N, C-alpha and C positions, 0 to 999 in steps of 0.2 A: 423754462419752468423748473427743470431739475436743479439749476444753479440757485434759483430763488428758494427752493425747498431746502437745499443744503445750507444756505445762508441762514434761514430761519432756525434750522436745527442747531447750527453752531452758536448762533446768538442766544437761543433759548438755553443751551447748556451753560454758557458763560454767565448769563443773567441769573439763572436758577442757582448756580453755585454761589454767586455773590450775595443774592438776597437770602439764600438759605443760611449763610453765615450770620447775617443780622437777625434773622428769625430765631435761630436756635439759641444764640447768646442772649437775646432779649427775653426769651422764655426762661432761660437758666438764671437770669438776673431778676426774675420776678416781675417782669413788665408785661402788660397786656398788649398783645398784637391784634390790632383791629382788622387789618387786611394784609394779605400777601398776594400781590398782583404782578402778573407778567404783562409788559406793555404799559402804555400810559392811557388814562381815560380819554374818551368815554368808555364805559364798561360794555363789553360784549357779552360776557357770561360770568356768573359767580355763584358760589355755593358756600353756605355757612356751616362750619364744623366747630362746635364748642363756641369760643368767644371770637373766632377769627373767620373772616370772609376770604375765601380763596377765589381770585378772579383772573380772567383773561380780558385784556382791553384792546381797543381798536388800533392803537398806534404801537406796532411791535418793534420799538427801537430802544427798549429798556425794561425796567421793572421797578418795583418798590415794595417796601414793607412799611406799613403805617402803624407806628407804635403810639400808644396813648401818651399824650403829654410830650411828644418829641419836639414841639415848638415852644416849650416852656409853660404851657397851660396845665391846669389841674395838678399843680406842684404839691398839693396837700394830700392827694390820693396815693396810697402806698404802692399801687400797681402802675403808676405812671413813670415815664422816662425821667421827667423833671424832678421827681422826688428822690431819685437814687443818687448815691455818692458819685463823685466825678470819675473815679476809676472804673465803676461799673458802666457808666455811660461811654467812657472811652473804649472799653472792651467791646461793647455792642457796635460802636461806630467803626472800629478797626477790623471787626470780624469779617466783613464782606471782602476787604482787601486780602486778608489772610486766606480766605477760602479760594479766591482766584489763584493765589500762589500754590495752594495745596492742589487745586485742580491741575495746574500746569505740571507739578511734580508727578502727579498720578499719570497724566497723559504721556509725559516723557518716559516714565518707568515702563508703562505698557509698550511704548515704542521700542525701548531698548530690549525688551523681552522678545519682540518680533524681529527687530532690525531697523534701526533708525538712521536716516541719511546723516553722515558725519564726515569730518575731515580725517584722513588717515595719516598719522605721523608716528614718530617714535615714542610719544607719550602714552599711547594706548597700552593698557595692561595686557599681560600674556593671556589672560582669560577671555579677552575680546575675540569674537568671531566676526570675520569680515567677508562679505559677499558683494558681488557686482561692483568690484573696484574699477574706477575710471579716473581720468584726469580732466578736471573741470576748470574752465577759464573763469577766474574770479574777478579780474579787472582788466580793462583795456585802456591804455594811455591815449588820451585824446590827441589826434593828429599823427599818431604813430603808423608805421606800415600796416600793422594788424587792423587798426581802426579804419584806415583808408581802404583796406581790402574787404572789410565787412565782418570781421570777427567781433563777436559781442560777448558780454558776460553771460555765463550759463552754457556756452558751447562746450562740447565734450571732444577732446582730442583723441581721435581714433588711431592715426598713424602719422609718421614723419618720413617722407620720401618712400612711402610704401611699406615701411617697417612698423609693426605694431609695438607701441611702448606701454609698459605696465606700471610705471611709477613716475611721479613728478620729478624725482631726482634724475632718472634716466632721460626724460624729455629735456630737462634743463641742461644736462651735459651735452645732448645732441645739438641743441640750439647754439650753445657756446662754441662748438666745434665747426658747425656748418652754416650758420645763419648768414655769415658774410657773403657766401656764394648763393644763398637762397635755399629755402626749405619748402617742399610741398607738404602742406598740412591738411589732412583730411579731418573735418570736424562734423559732429552730429549736432544739428540744431534742436531747439526745444520742441519743435513740432515733429521731430523724428526724421526729417530730411537730412541729406548729406551735402556738404560743399567742400571743395578743395581750393585752398589759397596758397599762392607762392609768396612766402614772406622773406624779405631780405633785411638784415639789420641796418639801422641808420642811427644817427645821433638824435637823441630825444632831449630837446632843450628843457622841457618842463621838469625832467627828473635828472638832468645832467649826466646821462650815461648813454651807452650805445646798446641797441637791442631791437627786437621786433615790436616791443610794446605790449606784451601780455604777461599777466601774473596768473599762475595756475597752481592748483593743489590736487593731491590724490583724495578722492572721496569714495564712499561706499556705504553699504548698509551694515551697521555695527550692532551686534547683539551681545548680551551678557547673560550669565546664569541669574536666576530669580532674584536673590538678595542683592547681588551686585547691580542688577538693573535698577532696583529701587534706589540704591545709593547714587548711581549715575544720574537717575532722574532728578533727585534732589539737587545734586551738584550742578547739573545743566540748568535747572531753574534759577539757581543762584547766579550762574554766569550770565544768563540772558537778562536777569534783573539788573545786574551791574551795568551791562552794555546798554540796555535801554535807558537806564537812568543817565548815563553819560550822554546818550543821544538827545534826551530831553533837555539836559543841561546846555548842550551846544545849541539846541533850537531856541531856548530862552535867551541865551547870550546873543545869538544872531538877531533876535527880535529887539532886544534892548539896545545893543551897541550899534547895529547897522540898520535897524528898522526894516529888516527883510527876513524872509524865511528861505534858507538855502536848501531845504529838502522838500520833497513832495509830500503833501498831506492827503489822506484819503478818508472820506466819510463812509456812511453806510453803503452807498452805491458802489464806490470803489472797492470796499471790502467784499461786497457780494460778488463782484466780477473776479477779484483775486481768489475768492473761495472756489469758484467754478474752475479757474485755471489750475489751482493746486489740486483739486479733487481729480482732475483729468490725469494728473501724474500718478495717482494711486492713493489708497486709503492711508497708508503710513505717512505720506506727505501731508494729507489733510489733518491727521492727528498732531503732527508737529506744528503745523500752522495754527491750529486751534490753541495749542499750549502757549505759543508766542502771543496770540491775541489775548489770552487770559492774563498773561503778565502785563501786557500793555494796559488792559482794563484796570488791573490792580494799581498800577502806577498813576494812571490818570485820576482815579478816584481818591488817591491819597494826597494829591496836590492841594495846597491850601487855598482853594478857590471857592467862593460862595456857592452853595447848593450841592457841592460834592462832599463826600465823607471827610476829606481833608479840611474843607472849609468849616465844617461843624466841629472838627477836632480843634481847629484854630480858635474858635469861640470858646471852647472848653478850656483851652490853655489861658486865654485872656481872663476867663472867670477865676481860674486858680491864682493868677497873678494879682488881680484886683481884689480878690476876696469876696466878690459877689458877681452874680450873673449879669451879662449885658441885657439892657432893656429888651423885653420880649418882642415888642413891635419893631425895634431897630433891627434885631437879628432876623426876624421874618422878612422884613423889607429887603435887607441885604441879600438874603438867600433867593428871594423872588427875582430881584434884579440880576443876580448871578445866573439863575435858571434861564431868564430871557436872553441874556448874552450868549449862553451856551446854545440855545435854540437858533439864534442868529448865526452863530458860527457853523452849526450843523447845516443850515440852509446854504450858506456861502460855500462850504466845502462840498456839499451835494451838487450845487451848480457846477463847481469845478470838475467833479466826477463826471457829470453828464457831458461836459465839454471834452474831457479826456477819453471817456469810454463810450461816447455817443454812438459811434458806428457799431460797436459790439452789442450795445443795448438794442439799437434799432434792428440789427440782424436777428437777434433773439426774438424780438417781438414779431417780426415778419415770419420767422419759422414757426412760431406758435399759431399765427393766423392761418398759415398754409396747412397746418395739421387740422 
């Protein structure tokens, strides 16, 4: 129940920020906002304030702002979306994406004021404060001695042959000198338990080198003074945005070229499970996770796919190129088809989530029943 509540809170924050962007800019551009809703209909509750109905709906997987004339109707009414100049409509459409990026920057900034999990290297400015420094395994080579022993990504290296190591450089030097004879590696697992593995270097064919097969970095909680924290929050948002865009580019390339998806995709159920797992690590980790989700939401919405903000922007660009708007019925039909395809995708990904996380979900349900 706690995981579900956290997921709803996180989702509500992301959706509220996105739709607030549309709402505020529509008002500023002189458009009438008929409804500001959380979730999808049917409506559970609503109240009218001024010209706008504020509602909560039964399907809590999104939200919407209903703007007068957003589908091209009532183009002659001065307070309708369709009557406004193209640049004003673009500003309203892109405002949701912008607000999710702003939310991410705010969350990262707050995190850097308190101490955000980060990689520790020489690029950190002198003003950075580092706490809880540790050596974290980032990657394990498939088939390597480390993989065969049971080392996994996320393990924290506590000691090598009984000696505590304080930096990734120190650990790297130790492995280089002693791995040929075997090194006893004590690691802490994500569940807090400890395991010791004896790792001996071997030839790793997949990377054409000799080693135990792990890549690790120094990590810790990094914080900054107030104004620097804001700057770092903005820069981190930029970095994550670029990396996520690259990941989406690779995903689309795999889908087009190889007709397969090389990465795991998660829907609402998977994200809910991950939210619970991250929250168990601490509030600051949940803050970081929410910021990354906000960037993902921004990027997904700006994709030129029907029913998404990016799809509507695409029709706006077509209008500018043609010199006239696309037929209203055609655009509405395309967006409706796009929405149905998105819902089918949600169902498929949700089914995959139940297959992947079924045991955890069933365990949570049984614990709720027992209470």
